[in-house]
DRENDO-1510 file (C-alpha; in Angstrom, 1 decimal, always signed):
<recs>
REC; n; res; u; v; w
REC; 1; MET; +74.8; +99.8; +125.3 .
REC; 2; GLU; +74.1; +103.3; +124.7 .
REC; 3; GLN; +71.8; +104.2; +121.8 .
REC; 4; GLU; +71.3; +107.5; +119.8 .
REC; 5; LYS; +69.3; +109.9; +121.4 .
REC; 6; LEU; +67.8; +112.8; +119.4 .
REC; 7; ARG; +67.7; +116.3; +120.8 .
REC; 8; LYS; +65.6; +119.5; +120.3 .
REC; 9; PRO; +67.7; +122.4; +121.0 .
REC; 10; LEU; +66.9; +126.0; +121.6 .
REC; 11; ASN; +66.2; +128.3; +118.6 .
REC; 12; GLY; +69.2; +130.1; +117.4 .
REC; 13; TYR; +67.5; +133.3; +116.4 .
REC; 14; LEU; +65.9; +133.8; +119.9 .
REC; 15; MET; +69.1; +133.3; +121.4 .
REC; 16; LEU; +70.9; +135.4; +118.8 .
REC; 17; SER; +68.4; +138.3; +119.8 .
REC; 18; ALA; +69.1; +137.6; +123.4 .
REC; 19; ILE; +72.8; +137.9; +122.9 .
REC; 20; LEU; +72.9; +140.8; +120.8 .
REC; 21; ALA; +70.4; +142.5; +123.4 .
REC; 22; VAL; +73.2; +141.9; +126.2 .
REC; 23; PHE; +75.8; +143.1; +123.9 .
REC; 24; ALA; +74.1; +146.3; +123.2 .
REC; 25; ILE; +73.5; +146.8; +126.8 .
REC; 26; SER; +77.1; +146.4; +127.5 .
REC; 27; LEU; +78.0; +149.1; +125.1 .
REC; 28; TYR; +75.5; +151.4; +126.5 .
REC; 29; ILE; +77.0; +151.0; +130.0 .
REC; 30; LEU; +80.6; +151.5; +128.7 .
REC; 31; ILE; +79.6; +154.7; +126.6 .
REC; 32; ASP; +76.9; +156.4; +128.9 .
REC; 33; VAL; +77.4; +154.9; +132.4 .
REC; 34; GLU; +81.4; +154.3; +131.9 .
REC; 35; ASN; +81.1; +151.4; +134.6 .
REC; 36; LEU; +83.5; +148.4; +133.9 .
REC; 37; TRP; +80.7; +145.8; +134.5 .
REC; 38; PHE; +80.4; +146.3; +130.6 .
REC; 39; LEU; +83.2; +143.6; +130.5 .
REC; 40; ILE; +81.2; +141.1; +132.0 .
REC; 41; GLY; +78.5; +141.6; +129.5 .
REC; 42; ILE; +80.7; +141.5; +126.5 .
REC; 43; PHE; +82.5; +138.4; +127.7 .
REC; 44; LEU; +79.0; +136.6; +128.2 .
REC; 45; SER; +77.8; +137.7; +124.7 .
REC; 46; VAL; +81.0; +136.0; +123.1 .
REC; 47; PHE; +80.8; +133.1; +125.4 .
REC; 48; PHE; +77.3; +132.0; +124.4 .
REC; 49; ALA; +78.0; +132.8; +120.8 .
REC; 50; ILE; +80.1; +129.7; +120.8 .
REC; 51; GLY; +76.8; +127.6; +121.3 .
REC; 52; PHE; +75.5; +128.5; +118.0 .
REC; 53; THR; +75.2; +125.5; +115.3 .
REC; 54; ILE; +73.8; +125.3; +112.0 .
REC; 55; VAL; +72.4; +121.9; +110.8 .
REC; 56; ASN; +72.0; +121.5; +106.9 .
REC; 57; PRO; +69.6; +119.2; +105.4 .
REC; 58; ASN; +70.9; +115.5; +105.5 .
REC; 59; GLN; +73.5; +116.4; +108.2 .
REC; 60; SER; +73.8; +115.9; +111.8 .
REC; 61; VAL; +75.6; +117.4; +114.9 .
REC; 62; VAL; +76.6; +114.9; +117.8 .
REC; 63; MET; +77.5; +116.5; +121.1 .
REC; 64; THR; +79.4; +115.6; +124.2 .
REC; 65; LEU; +79.8; +117.2; +127.4 .
REC; 66; PHE; +83.2; +116.4; +129.1 .
REC; 67; GLY; +83.2; +113.2; +127.6 .
REC; 68; LYS; +79.7; +112.1; +128.0 .
REC; 69; TYR; +77.4; +111.7; +124.9 .
REC; 70; VAL; +74.4; +114.1; +125.5 .
REC; 71; GLY; +72.5; +113.7; +122.0 .
REC; 72; SER; +72.5; +114.3; +118.5 .
REC; 73; ILE; +70.8; +116.8; +116.2 .
REC; 74; LYS; +69.3; +115.7; +112.9 .
REC; 75; ILE; +66.6; +118.5; +112.1 .
REC; 76; ASN; +68.2; +121.0; +109.8 .
REC; 77; GLY; +68.0; +124.4; +111.2 .
REC; 78; PHE; +69.8; +127.4; +113.2 .
REC; 79; TYR; +70.3; +126.2; +116.9 .
REC; 80; TRP; +71.9; +127.2; +120.2 .
REC; 81; VAL; +73.3; +124.5; +122.7 .
REC; 82; ASN; +75.3; +124.6; +125.8 .
REC; 83; PRO; +78.6; +126.4; +124.7 .
REC; 84; PHE; +80.5; +123.8; +126.8 .
REC; 85; TYR; +79.1; +120.9; +124.3 .
REC; 86; VAL; +81.6; +119.6; +121.8 .
REC; 87; LYS; +80.1; +119.3; +118.6 .
REC; 88; LYS; +80.9; +116.9; +115.7 .
REC; 89; LYS; +79.2; +117.0; +112.3 .
REC; 90; ILE; +78.4; +113.9; +110.6 .
REC; 91; SER; +76.9; +113.8; +107.2 .
REC; 92; LEU; +73.6; +111.8; +106.6 .
REC; 93; ARG; +73.8; +111.8; +102.7 .
REC; 94; ALA; +74.1; +108.7; +100.6 .
REC; 95; ARG; +77.9; +108.0; +99.5 .
REC; 96; ASN; +79.2; +105.9; +96.8 .
REC; 97; PHE; +82.5; +103.9; +97.3 .
REC; 98; ASP; +84.0; +102.4; +94.2 .
REC; 99; SER; +86.5; +100.1; +95.2 .
REC; 100; GLN; +89.8; +99.3; +93.4 .
REC; 101; THR; +90.1; +95.9; +91.7 .
REC; 102; ILE; +91.9; +93.5; +94.3 .
REC; 103; LYS; +93.6; +90.2; +93.5 .
REC; 104; VAL; +92.0; +87.3; +95.3 .
REC; 105; ASN; +91.6; +83.5; +95.1 .
REC; 106; ASP; +88.2; +81.9; +94.1 .
REC; 107; LYS; +86.9; +78.7; +95.5 .
REC; 108; ILE; +89.2; +76.6; +93.6 .
REC; 109; GLY; +92.3; +78.9; +94.0 .
REC; 110; ASN; +92.4; +80.5; +90.5 .
REC; 111; PRO; +93.5; +84.2; +90.9 .
REC; 112; ILE; +91.0; +86.8; +89.9 .
REC; 113; MET; +90.7; +90.4; +89.8 .
REC; 114; ILE; +87.3; +91.6; +91.3 .
REC; 115; GLY; +85.9; +95.0; +92.4 .
REC; 116; LEU; +82.7; +96.5; +94.0 .
REC; 117; VAL; +80.6; +99.6; +94.1 .
REC; 118; LEU; +79.0; +100.2; +97.4 .
REC; 119; VAL; +76.2; +102.9; +98.2 .
REC; 120; TRP; +75.8; +103.8; +101.9 .
REC; 121; LYS; +75.1; +106.2; +104.5 .
REC; 122; VAL; +75.2; +106.7; +108.1 .
REC; 123; GLU; +71.8; +105.8; +110.0 .
REC; 124; GLU; +72.8; +106.0; +113.7 .
REC; 125; THR; +75.1; +108.7; +114.5 .
REC; 126; TYR; +76.0; +107.4; +118.1 .
REC; 127; ARG; +77.6; +104.2; +116.6 .
REC; 128; ALA; +79.4; +105.9; +113.7 .
REC; 129; ALA; +80.9; +108.5; +116.3 .
REC; 130; PHE; +81.8; +106.3; +119.1 .
REC; 131; ASN; +81.7; +102.6; +118.2 .
REC; 132; VAL; +84.5; +102.7; +115.7 .
REC; 133; ASP; +87.6; +105.1; +115.4 .
REC; 134; ASP; +87.0; +106.2; +112.0 .
REC; 135; PHE; +83.6; +105.2; +110.1 .
REC; 136; GLU; +84.7; +106.2; +106.6 .
REC; 137; GLN; +87.8; +104.1; +106.8 .
REC; 138; PHE; +85.8; +101.1; +108.5 .
REC; 139; VAL; +83.5; +101.0; +105.6 .
REC; 140; ILE; +86.3; +100.9; +103.0 .
REC; 141; VAL; +88.5; +97.9; +105.2 .
REC; 142; GLN; +85.2; +95.9; +105.8 .
REC; 143; SER; +83.7; +96.0; +102.3 .
REC; 144; GLU; +86.8; +94.6; +100.9 .
REC; 145; ALA; +86.9; +92.0; +103.5 .
REC; 146; ALA; +83.6; +91.1; +102.7 .
REC; 147; LEU; +84.4; +91.0; +98.9 .
REC; 148; ARG; +87.3; +88.7; +99.6 .
REC; 149; LYS; +85.3; +86.3; +101.6 .
REC; 150; LEU; +82.6; +86.0; +98.9 .
REC; 151; ALA; +85.2; +85.5; +96.3 .
REC; 152; GLY; +86.6; +82.5; +98.4 .
REC; 153; ILE; +83.1; +81.0; +98.5 .
REC; 154; TYR; +82.3; +80.6; +94.8 .
REC; 155; PRO; +84.3; +79.4; +91.6 .
REC; 156; TYR; +84.8; +82.1; +88.9 .
REC; 157; ASP; +83.0; +79.9; +86.6 .
REC; 158; ASN; +82.1; +76.2; +86.5 .
REC; 159; PHE; +84.7; +75.0; +84.0 .
REC; 160; GLU; +86.3; +72.8; +86.9 .
REC; 161; ILE; +83.4; +72.5; +88.9 .
REC; 162; GLU; +80.6; +71.5; +86.6 .
REC; 163; GLU; +77.9; +70.7; +89.3 .
REC; 164; SER; +78.2; +74.3; +90.7 .
REC; 165; ASP; +75.5; +76.1; +89.5 .
REC; 166; LEU; +76.1; +79.5; +91.3 .
REC; 167; THR; +79.6; +81.1; +90.4 .
REC; 168; LEU; +80.8; +84.6; +90.5 .
REC; 169; ARG; +80.6; +85.2; +86.8 .
REC; 170; SER; +76.9; +84.2; +86.5 .
REC; 171; GLY; +75.5; +84.4; +89.9 .
REC; 172; GLY; +74.1; +87.9; +89.1 .
REC; 173; GLU; +71.6; +88.9; +91.7 .
REC; 174; GLU; +72.0; +86.1; +94.0 .
REC; 175; VAL; +75.5; +86.9; +94.5 .
REC; 176; ASN; +75.4; +90.4; +94.8 .
REC; 177; ASN; +72.6; +90.0; +97.6 .
REC; 178; GLU; +74.7; +87.6; +99.4 .
REC; 179; LEU; +77.7; +90.2; +99.2 .
REC; 180; GLU; +75.2; +93.0; +100.2 .
REC; 181; ASN; +73.9; +91.0; +103.3 .
REC; 182; GLU; +77.7; +90.2; +104.4 .
REC; 183; ILE; +78.7; +93.8; +104.3 .
REC; 184; ARG; +75.6; +94.9; +106.0 .
REC; 185; SER; +76.2; +92.6; +108.9 .
REC; 186; ARG; +79.7; +94.1; +109.1 .
REC; 187; LEU; +79.1; +97.7; +109.0 .
REC; 188; GLU; +76.1; +97.3; +111.5 .
REC; 189; ILE; +78.4; +98.1; +114.6 .
REC; 190; ALA; +79.2; +101.4; +113.1 .
REC; 191; GLY; +75.5; +102.5; +112.3 .
REC; 192; ILE; +75.8; +102.3; +108.7 .
REC; 193; HIS; +72.9; +101.4; +106.4 .
REC; 194; VAL; +73.8; +99.8; +103.1 .
REC; 195; ILE; +71.6; +101.0; +100.2 .
REC; 196; GLU; +73.3; +99.0; +97.6 .
REC; 197; ALA; +76.3; +96.6; +96.9 .
REC; 198; ARG; +77.3; +95.1; +93.5 .
REC; 199; ILE; +80.2; +93.5; +91.9 .
REC; 200; ASN; +81.3; +95.8; +89.2 .
REC; 201; HIS; +84.5; +94.2; +87.8 .
REC; 202; ILE; +85.5; +90.4; +87.8 .
REC; 203; ALA; +88.0; +88.7; +85.6 .
REC; 204; TYR; +90.9; +86.4; +85.6 .
REC; 205; ALA; +94.2; +87.6; +87.0 .
REC; 206; GLN; +96.8; +88.5; +84.2 .
REC; 207; GLU; +99.0; +85.6; +84.7 .
REC; 208; ILE; +96.3; +83.1; +83.9 .
REC; 209; ALA; +93.9; +85.1; +81.8 .
REC; 210; GLN; +95.6; +84.1; +78.6 .
REC; 211; ALA; +95.4; +80.4; +79.4 .
REC; 212; MET; +91.8; +80.7; +80.7 .
REC; 213; LEU; +90.8; +82.5; +77.2 .
REC; 214; LYS; +92.2; +79.7; +75.3 .
REC; 215; ARG; +90.3; +77.1; +77.5 .
REC; 216; GLN; +87.2; +79.1; +77.1 .
REC; 217; GLN; +87.7; +79.1; +73.3 .
REC; 218; ALA; +88.2; +75.3; +73.3 .
REC; 219; THR; +85.2; +74.8; +75.0 .
REC; 220; ALA; +83.2; +76.8; +72.8 .
REC; 221; ILE; +84.9; +75.2; +69.7 .
REC; 222; VAL; +84.0; +71.7; +71.4 .
REC; 223; ALA; +80.2; +72.8; +72.0 .
REC; 224; ALA; +79.9; +74.2; +68.4 .
REC; 225; ARG; +81.4; +70.9; +67.0 .
REC; 226; PHE; +79.0; +68.8; +69.2 .
REC; 227; LYS; +76.0; +70.7; +67.4 .
REC; 228; ILE; +77.3; +70.5; +63.9 .
REC; 229; VAL; +78.0; +66.7; +64.3 .
REC; 230; GLU; +74.3; +66.2; +65.9 .
REC; 231; GLY; +72.8; +68.1; +63.0 .
REC; 232; ALA; +75.2; +66.4; +60.2 .
REC; 233; VAL; +74.1; +63.0; +61.8 .
REC; 234; SER; +70.1; +64.0; +61.8 .
REC; 235; MET; +70.7; +65.3; +57.9 .
REC; 236; VAL; +72.7; +62.2; +56.9 .
REC; 237; GLU; +69.6; +59.9; +58.5 .
REC; 238; MET; +66.9; +62.0; +56.7 .
REC; 239; ALA; +68.7; +61.8; +53.3 .
REC; 240; LEU; +69.0; +57.9; +53.6 .
REC; 241; THR; +65.5; +57.7; +54.9 .
REC; 242; GLU; +64.2; +59.7; +51.9 .
REC; 243; LEU; +66.3; +57.9; +49.4 .
REC; 244; SER; +64.9; +54.6; +50.5 .
REC; 245; LYS; +61.4; +55.7; +51.0 .
REC; 246; ASN; +61.2; +57.5; +47.5 .
REC; 247; LYS; +63.3; +54.5; +45.9 .
REC; 248; ILE; +65.5; +56.8; +44.2 .
REC; 249; VAL; +68.2; +54.7; +44.2 .
REC; 250; ASP; +69.0; +51.2; +45.7 .
REC; 251; MET; +72.1; +51.3; +47.8 .
REC; 252; ASP; +73.8; +48.2; +49.8 .
REC; 253; ASP; +75.5; +48.6; +53.1 .
REC; 254; ASP; +78.9; +49.6; +51.5 .
REC; 255; LYS; +77.3; +52.3; +49.2 .
REC; 256; LYS; +75.5; +53.8; +52.3 .
REC; 257; ALA; +78.7; +53.7; +54.3 .
REC; 258; THR; +80.5; +55.6; +51.4 .
REC; 259; MET; +77.5; +58.2; +51.3 .
REC; 260; VAL; +77.6; +58.7; +55.0 .
REC; 261; SER; +81.2; +59.0; +55.0 .
REC; 262; ASN; +81.1; +61.8; +52.1 .
REC; 263; LEU; +78.2; +63.6; +53.7 .
REC; 264; MET; +80.0; +63.7; +57.3 .
REC; 265; VAL; +82.9; +65.3; +55.5 .
REC; 266; VAL; +80.9; +68.0; +53.7 .
REC; 267; LEU; +78.6; +68.7; +56.6 .
REC; 268; CYS; +81.4; +68.9; +59.4 .
REC; 269; GLY; +84.4; +70.1; +57.7 .
REC; 270; ASP; +85.9; +73.5; +58.3 .
REC; 271; LYS; +86.2; +74.5; +54.8 .
REC; 272; ASP; +83.8; +74.3; +51.7 .
REC; 273; ALA; +84.0; +70.7; +50.0 .
REC; 274; THR; +85.3; +70.6; +46.4 .
REC; 275; PRO; +83.2; +68.3; +44.4 .
REC; 276; VAL; +84.5; +66.0; +41.9 .
REC; 277; VAL; +82.2; +65.4; +38.9 .
REC; 278; ASN; +82.2; +62.0; +37.7 .
REC; 279; THR; +81.0; +62.0; +33.9 .
REC; 280; GLY; +81.4; +58.1; +33.7 .
REC; 281; SER; +80.1; +55.2; +35.4 .
REC; 282; ILE; +79.8; +55.4; +39.3 .
REC; 283; TYR; +81.9; +52.2; +39.2 .
</recs>
């Protein structure tokens, strides 16, 4: 497989001086000698001027001669090459690709909306120019394909798969690194270097977002209730222990059950309890 070949072309300023000299001599022949040979000099001057090329910083020029790859120029400057070379400029600057959010199914089939941001640049000009038809479009298509594949490997969250530690929502760097590696392997054929790839948007699709929100709220409520009950039981146990330890009041099992019931109602209720003051006997 042919690889990138770096070329060091002729200095453009030297060739410019030579071409201007030939052009000046041709004009001299035209004016003073009045000879038609000046036409050859002018033709050669114009023809050789086609070979000039300017390479800006972080830019490259890929050259072919009658369909054959002859090399690439990556050093910025003013150069002259064979006028028969076909020159194609390729930028080596870093570029951003902020994808549109796409609808995909996660591991368990839930439709989700997901998007990515990709930072990339051309690293090998031969592959970018000749291994793919349009390397910029190739980056877009393959990045979205990698994103779809990643979304199908992991669930959005672990509501339905509780044993799943790694999810799209909570995976963080690990999920992003896997996405980056997948995109890198796909773009290697085009000579593209992946600098960074990150998921920048993820959410449930609109048709199930409301139901999933209610589910998340219910899960949060259950978790909060669990903590409330756990704390209430500890407080009731502490109250009974302290009352018995300090011998403040002697209670039989029925009185303890009544006290536990009242305390649990007060501590676990959604609203503040309204006490009823008994001014007479507790019996």
